[in-house]
C-alpha positions in Angstrom: 5.5 21.8 10.8 8.1 19.0 10.0 11.8 18.9 8.6 13.5 16.3 6.6 16.8 16.1 5.0 17.8 15.2 1.1 20.4 12.2 1.4 23.8 12.2 -0.2 21.6 9.7 -2.9 19.0 12.1 -3.3 16.1 10.3 -1.0 14.0 12.2 1.1 12.9 10.3 4.5 9.3 11.1 5.5 9.3 11.6 9.2 7.9 8.8 11.7 5.0 11.0 12.8 3.6 11.1 9.3 4.0 7.8 8.4 2.5 6.2 11.3 -0.5 8.6 10.9 -1.0 8.0 7.1 0.0 4.4 7.4 2.5 4.8 5.2 4.5 1.2 4.4 7.4 0.5 2.2 6.8 0.3 -1.1 3.8 2.7 -1.4 4.2 5.1 -4.1 4.1 8.5 -4.8 3.6 11.3 -7.2 6.0 14.0 -7.1 5.2 17.6 -9.0 7.5 20.6 -9.4 5.3 23.7 -8.6 7.7 26.4 -8.7 11.2 26.9 -7.8 11.9 24.9 -4.7 8.2 24.3 -4.6 7.1 20.7 -4.9 3.9 18.5 -4.3 4.3 14.8 -2.9 0.9 12.6 -3.6 0.4 9.2 -2.5 -0.7 7.2 -5.3 -4.1 5.0 -4.9 -3.3 1.4 -5.3 -5.2 -0.2 -8.0 -8.0 -2.3 -7.4 -7.1 -6.1 -6.3 -3.5 -4.8 -5.8 -1.6 -7.3 -3.8 -4.9 -10.2 -3.8 -2.4 -12.6 -5.6 0.3 -12.3 -3.1 -2.5 -12.6 -0.4 -4.0 -15.7 -2.2 -0.5 -17.2 -2.6 0.5 -16.7 0.8 -2.0 -19.5 2.2 -0.6 -21.5 4.7 -0.5 -24.8 2.5 -2.1 -26.5 -0.5 -5.7 -28.0 0.5 -6.2 -25.7 3.5 -9.5 -24.6 2.1 -11.8 -27.7 2.3 -15.6 -27.2 0.9 -18.3 -27.9 3.6 -21.7 -30.1 2.4 -25.0 -27.8 2.3 -28.1 -27.5 1.0 -28.8 -26.2 -1.9 -30.8 -22.8 -2.0 -32.8 -24.0 -5.2 -35.5 -25.2 -3.4 -36.2 -22.0 -1.5 
């Protein structure tokens, strides 16, 4: 069992071991559910399909990086 504390700003730090095992990155979102007094459930929110795809595309090294190549049509097959 791992232990953590609540900071003066109300933040809870997940131990490094858990973050590494589950590949938790800064900005990952969680939902928290109150089960009972003093009992809570923290669940990682699944990313939406294609979340981050735009950022990935915009990170292209430079405009014109992709250059189409000539190829034969498959229509003749």
